[in-house]
C-alpha positions, 0 to 999 in steps of 0.5 A: 531647885526653889519652886516657889521663888521669892516672896514679899508681903505687904499690909493692905492700907485703909485706902486699899493700896499695898506696896510689894518691893524687891521682886525679881523679873518674872511672873508674880503671883499673889495670895491673900493672907491673914495675920496667922497665915494664907488660909485663915481668912475664912470665906475670903478669896482672891477673885481677880487680879488686874493690871491696868484694867486687864485680868491677869489669871496666870500672874503678873509679868514684870521685867527686872528692875520695872516699877509696876502700878495699876494693879487691882486685887479684887477679894470675894466673900462667901459662905458656900460649901462643898462636901464630897467623897473620893471613890476608889476604883481598881485598888487602895492607896498606901497608908503613907499617901495623903490626898487633898482637894484643891479649888480654883477658877477654871484655867487659873492657878489655884489659890486663896482657898484652903485645900481640904485633906481627904480622910481615910474613908474618902470624905472631905469638906471645904467651907467658906467659899465665895459663890462662883464657878470653880474646877475641883482637883485631886492631889496625892503626896507621900511615899508610894503615891500612884502615878495615875490620872487625877480627876477634876470636876467643875463645881458651881458654889453658892452662897448658904448652900452645900454642894455635894461632890463625888470624884472617882479615882482610878488606881490603875497605874499609867505606863511611863512615858 
């Protein structure tokens, strides 16, 4: 199954307007993207999406064939950074496994800020982050990735400040339900 569904894109006009057409009914999630892809706008991130003045942290629900207006997309800019290290306990990862850290507002879908790959020593760096409170999450991909509890941590980012973070990953395999 296609987990990402259908997509549509729109240029933003000089007055800030945009138009997306041909979308099916369901929950619509938006991402900010530059000409080279979704993460080439270093320092810019979606701050908030509103429908008729109401924040929509989990996406915008539309009905099949519905014409939607009153959408406001707020973009933030920042130059904060997060420098971190992942500490491994009770084992090591197979070489085929890649780890990334993602950043999102607590309770919202992550998006807009480029994930950072964790290197073989457990280090990562995220730059160009707007100020605010975020939830930092660890994700693993690849053959042999253990089924373990992934750590999360709340982080406060400030402009022109490098925030140091440590995540602990317990590699004790969780029993299958």
